[in-house]
C-alpha positions as CSV (number, residue, x, y, z in Angstrom):
1,X,-1.8,24.2,-3.8
2,X,0.6,22.4,-1.5
3,X,0.3,23.0,2.2
4,X,3.6,23.4,4.1
5,X,1.7,23.9,7.4
6,X,0.2,20.4,7.2
7,X,3.6,19.1,6.0
8,X,5.4,20.4,9.1
9,X,2.5,19.1,11.4
10,X,2.9,15.7,9.8
11,X,6.7,15.9,10.4
12,X,6.1,16.4,14.1
13,X,3.4,13.7,14.4
14,X,5.3,11.1,12.4
15,X,9.1,11.9,12.5
16,X,9.9,8.3,11.3
17,X,8.5,9.3,7.9
18,X,11.3,11.9,7.5
19,X,14.3,10.1,8.8
20,X,17.5,10.0,6.9
21,X,19.7,6.9,7.3
22,X,23.3,7.8,7.7
23,X,24.5,5.7,4.7
24,X,26.0,6.4,1.3
25,X,23.6,6.7,-1.6
26,X,20.6,7.8,0.5
27,X,18.1,10.3,-1.0
28,X,18.0,12.8,1.9
29,X,14.8,14.6,2.9
30,X,15.5,18.3,3.7
31,X,13.5,19.0,6.9
32,X,14.6,22.5,8.0
33,X,11.6,24.8,7.4
34,X,13.6,27.9,6.4
35,X,15.9,25.9,4.1
36,X,12.8,24.3,2.4
37,X,11.2,27.7,1.8
38,X,14.4,29.3,0.5
39,X,15.3,26.4,-1.8
40,X,11.7,26.0,-3.0
41,X,11.7,29.7,-4.0
42,X,14.9,29.3,-6.0
43,X,13.7,26.1,-7.8
44,X,10.4,27.9,-8.7
45,X,12.4,30.6,-10.4
46,X,14.5,28.0,-12.3
47,X,11.3,26.2,-13.4
48,X,9.8,29.4,-14.8
49,X,13.0,30.2,-16.7
50,X,13.1,26.7,-18.2
51,X,9.4,26.9,-19.2
52,X,8.1,24.5,-16.6
53,X,5.1,25.1,-14.3
54,X,6.3,26.4,-10.9
55,X,3.7,24.4,-9.1
56,X,5.5,21.3,-10.2
57,X,8.0,22.0,-7.4
58,X,5.5,22.8,-4.7
59,X,6.7,21.2,-1.5
60,X,4.4,19.9,1.2
61,X,1.1,18.1,1.4
62,X,-0.3,18.1,-2.1
63,X,-3.5,16.2,-1.3
64,X,-5.2,14.2,1.4
65,X,-8.3,12.2,2.1
66,X,-9.3,9.6,4.6
67,X,-7.1,7.0,2.9
68,X,-3.9,8.7,1.7
69,X,-1.5,11.5,2.1
70,X,0.2,12.7,-1.1
71,X,3.4,14.6,-0.4
72,X,6.2,16.2,-2.3
73,X,9.4,16.3,-0.3
74,X,12.4,18.6,-1.0
75,X,15.3,16.2,-1.3
76,X,19.0,16.1,-1.9
77,X,20.1,13.3,-4.3
78,X,23.4,11.4,-3.8
79,X,25.1,13.7,-6.4
80,X,24.1,16.8,-4.4
81,X,21.3,17.9,-6.7
82,X,18.2,19.4,-5.0
83,X,14.7,18.6,-6.2
84,X,11.3,17.4,-5.4
85,X,10.1,13.8,-4.9
86,X,6.5,12.5,-4.6
87,X,5.3,10.1,-1.9
88,X,2.0,8.4,-1.2
89,X,1.4,7.4,2.4
90,X,-1.2,5.1,3.8
91,X,-3.2,7.1,6.3
92,X,-5.1,4.1,7.6
93,X,-1.9,2.3,8.8
94,X,-0.4,5.5,10.1
95,X,-3.5,5.8,12.3
96,X,-2.9,2.3,13.7
97,X,-4.5,-0.1,11.3
98,X,-2.8,-3.1,9.8
99,X,-3.2,-4.1,6.1
100,X,-4.1,-7.7,5.6
101,X,-3.8,-10.3,2.7
102,X,-5.5,-13.7,3.1
103,X,-4.6,-16.9,1.2
104,X,-8.0,-18.5,1.7
105,X,-8.7,-22.2,0.9
106,X,-11.7,-24.5,0.8
107,X,-11.5,-28.3,0.4
108,X,-7.8,-28.0,-0.6
109,X,-8.6,-25.4,-3.3
110,X,-7.3,-21.9,-3.2
111,X,-9.6,-18.9,-3.6
112,X,-8.9,-16.2,-6.1
113,X,-10.8,-13.0,-6.9
114,X,-11.0,-11.4,-10.3
115,X,-10.8,-7.9,-9.1
116,X,-10.9,-4.6,-11.1
117,X,-8.1,-2.3,-9.9
118,X,-8.9,1.4,-10.7
119,X,-5.3,2.6,-10.6
120,X,-4.3,-0.1,-13.2
121,X,-7.5,0.1,-15.2
122,X,-7.5,-3.6,-15.5
123,X,-8.6,-6.9,-13.9
124,X,-6.3,-8.8,-11.6
125,X,-6.5,-12.2,-10.1
126,X,-5.6,-11.9,-6.4
127,X,-6.2,-13.1,-2.9
128,X,-8.6,-11.2,-0.6
129,X,-6.9,-8.2,0.9
130,X,-7.7,-4.9,2.5
131,X,-6.4,-1.7,4.0
132,X,-5.8,-1.5,7.8
133,X,-8.8,-0.3,9.9
134,X,-7.8,1.7,13.0
135,X,-9.5,0.1,16.0
136,X,-9.6,-3.4,14.5
137,X,-7.0,-6.1,15.3
138,X,-5.3,-7.6,12.2
139,X,-7.3,-10.8,12.8
140,X,-10.6,-9.0,13.0
141,X,-9.7,-7.0,9.8
142,X,-8.8,-10.3,8.0
143,X,-12.1,-11.9,9.0
144,X,-14.1,-8.8,7.9
145,X,-12.4,-8.8,4.5
146,X,-13.2,-12.5,4.0
147,X,-16.8,-11.9,4.9
148,X,-17.1,-8.8,2.7
149,X,-15.5,-10.3,-0.4
150,X,-16.6,-13.9,-0.2
151,X,-19.5,-14.0,2.3
152,X,-17.6,-16.7,4.2
153,X,-15.7,-16.8,7.5
154,X,-12.6,-18.9,8.3
155,X,-12.6,-22.0,10.4
156,X,-8.9,-21.5,10.8
157,X,-6.8,-18.3,10.5
158,X,-3.0,-18.4,10.8
159,X,-0.5,-15.6,10.4
160,X,2.2,-16.7,7.9
161,X,4.2,-13.5,7.7
162,X,4.4,-9.7,7.8
163,X,6.1,-6.7,6.1
164,X,6.8,-3.5,8.0
165,X,7.1,-0.3,6.1
166,X,7.7,3.3,7.3
167,X,3.9,4.1,7.0
168,X,2.6,0.9,8.6
169,X,2.5,-2.9,8.4
170,X,0.9,-5.6,6.3
171,X,0.2,-9.0,7.7
172,X,-0.3,-12.2,5.6
173,X,-2.7,-15.0,6.6
174,X,-3.6,-18.5,5.7
175,X,-7.2,-19.4,6.1
176,X,-9.4,-22.4,5.8
177,X,-12.9,-21.3,4.9
178,X,-16.2,-22.6,6.3
179,X,-18.3,-24.7,4.0
180,X,-20.6,-22.9,1.6
181,X,-20.4,-21.2,-1.8
182,X,-18.4,-18.0,-2.0
183,X,-20.6,-15.2,-3.1
184,X,-19.2,-12.1,-4.8
185,X,-20.3,-8.8,-3.1
186,X,-22.3,-6.2,-5.0
187,X,-20.4,-3.3,-3.7
188,X,-16.9,-4.5,-4.8
189,X,-15.4,-4.5,-8.3
190,X,-15.2,-8.3,-8.2
191,X,-16.2,-10.0,-11.5
192,X,-15.6,-13.6,-10.5
193,X,-14.5,-15.9,-7.6
194,X,-12.5,-19.0,-8.5
195,X,-11.3,-22.0,-6.5
196,X,-8.3,-23.7,-8.1
197,X,-5.8,-26.4,-7.1
198,X,-2.4,-25.5,-5.6
199,X,-0.5,-26.7,-8.7
200,X,-2.7,-24.6,-10.9
201,X,-2.1,-21.6,-8.7
202,X,1.7,-22.0,-9.2
203,X,1.1,-22.2,-13.0
204,X,-0.9,-19.0,-12.9
205,X,1.9,-17.2,-11.1
206,X,4.7,-18.6,-13.3
207,X,2.8,-17.9,-16.5
208,X,2.1,-14.3,-15.5
209,X,-1.6,-14.7,-15.2
210,X,-1.2,-13.5,-11.6
211,X,0.8,-10.3,-11.3
212,X,-0.5,-8.9,-8.0
213,X,2.6,-8.8,-5.7
214,X,0.6,-9.1,-2.5
215,X,-0.8,-12.4,-3.7
216,X,2.6,-13.7,-4.9
217,X,4.3,-12.7,-1.6
218,X,1.5,-14.4,0.4
219,X,1.9,-17.6,-1.6
220,X,5.7,-17.6,-1.1
221,X,5.3,-17.1,2.7
222,X,2.8,-20.0,2.8
223,X,5.3,-22.2,0.9
224,X,8.0,-21.4,3.5
225,X,5.9,-22.6,6.4
């Protein structure tokens, strides 16, 4: 069952998550507590009449763990219609961590991981990356991810770009790895580690073999340096 109490607490702690830009076409979040309760009750009745489950319009915090908040906001669409809209928020970055993506190289080859992604139920070729860790600087987090996923540390680590979103920030790095053979970790869903030439990396992207957008953005940022 959704928790409105937690939802209103989150609204006070992170008001930027509930801001409404004063622009045409914006999906506006309704933030007035009494209005939310009144409109939610009306929508629940409408859902029941139409044969839908009333919990499908529960507003508030639907679920949380140490990684994510899952919310359903009550919103007003540009045409004036009122409804619910789901959001997934990164709790690690909200608590001060910074996500990292690392384009790692060794001897002029680019390192790629064949990583199983649970949400997609499939394998993806991608650069090492990780969620933000509160208390760690982005550079420390990047070095930890490289150590955990390849067993190697960088001789050089350079920030090549960043993306700021409402629930936090992702920083992108270029790294030159120390010498040694990359070793896949036992605790990660990594099937294989590959070192390929830059030209081959481009071919993998253009052919659709690489579809991970974090990896594609990191490569594009590197090319603009």
